[in-house]
C-alpha positions in Angstrom: -52.3 -15.2 -80.5 -51.4 -11.3 -81.6 -53.5 -9.0 -80.8 -54.9 -7.0 -84.0 -54.9 -3.2 -83.4 -58.4 -1.9 -84.8 -59.7 1.5 -86.0 -61.4 2.2 -82.7 -63.1 5.8 -83.9 -64.2 4.5 -87.2 -66.3 2.1 -84.6 -67.6 3.9 -81.7 -71.4 2.7 -82.3 -70.6 -1.1 -83.1 -71.6 -2.6 -79.6 -69.1 -5.3 -79.8 -65.9 -3.2 -80.3 -63.0 -4.5 -78.5 -64.8 -7.5 -77.4 -64.0 -11.3 -77.5 -66.6 -12.9 -79.8 -67.1 -17.0 -80.3 -69.1 -18.2 -83.2 -71.1 -21.7 -83.6 -73.7 -22.9 -85.5 -74.4 -21.7 -88.9 -75.3 -18.1 -90.1 -77.3 -17.1 -93.2 -75.7 -14.7 -94.8 -71.7 -15.1 -93.5 -68.9 -17.9 -93.8 -66.9 -18.4 -91.0 -63.7 -17.1 -92.6 -66.0 -13.7 -94.0 -67.4 -13.8 -90.5 -64.0 -13.3 -88.5 -63.5 -11.0 -91.5 -66.5 -8.7 -90.3 -65.6 -8.9 -86.7 -62.3 -7.6 -87.2 -63.3 -4.6 -89.2 -65.9 -3.5 -86.4 -63.3 -3.8 -83.8 -64.1 -7.1 -82.4 -61.7 -10.2 -81.5 -62.9 -12.9 -82.9 -61.9 -16.2 -80.8 -62.7 -19.8 -82.0 -63.1 -21.1 -78.3 -65.3 -19.7 -75.1 -63.8 -19.3 -72.3 -64.7 -16.9 -69.0 -62.9 -14.3 -71.3 -65.6 -14.5 -74.1 -67.8 -12.2 -74.3 -70.8 -13.2 -76.7 -71.6 -16.2 -78.8 -73.4 -15.4 -82.2 -75.0 -18.5 -81.9 -76.8 -19.9 -85.7 -78.3 -22.8 -87.4 -77.5 -26.2 -85.5 -75.2 -24.7 -82.5 -72.5 -27.1 -81.0 -71.0 -28.0 -78.5 -69.9 -23.8 -77.6 -73.2 -23.0 -76.8 -73.5 -25.6 -74.0 -70.7 -24.2 -73.0 -71.5 -20.4 -73.0 -74.4 -21.1 -71.1 -72.6 -22.6 -68.3 -70.0 -19.6 -68.3 -73.2 -17.5 -68.6 -71.7 -16.1 -71.8 -74.0 -13.3 -73.4 -75.3 -15.1 -76.4 -76.7 -13.5 -79.6 -79.2 -15.2 -82.1 -77.2 -15.4 -85.5 -80.4 -13.1 -87.2 -79.8 -10.5 -84.7 -76.1 -10.2 -85.2 -76.6 -9.7 -89.0 -79.4 -7.5 -88.3 -76.6 -5.4 -85.9 -74.0 -5.3 -88.6 -76.2 -4.0 -91.2 -77.3 -1.6 -89.2 -73.5 -0.6 -88.0 -72.4 -0.5 -92.0 -75.6 1.7 -92.8 -74.6 3.7 -90.2 -71.1 4.2 -91.5 -72.4 4.4 -95.0 -74.4 7.3 -93.9 -71.7 9.4 -91.7 -69.2 8.7 -94.4 
């Protein structure tokens, strides 16, 4: 898998910057495709799998096996609503700073 370069300077305040992030379950505001695009835009590295290298797991409604694996591997879990709020704050901060 090819790692993409991110605009790091514009995203210094995003907590998931340069972190590997997976997701499980359904988020209210984002489809999976939109979520991946947003994570990339913010400087995170979206991943489809949970492994020892995964930094965070975003958990939406009706999560699957990824949640069990994340708990077993002691991956940091972010509830879907908390992620959406985090993303909204980040986007607001970027708009204010522009």
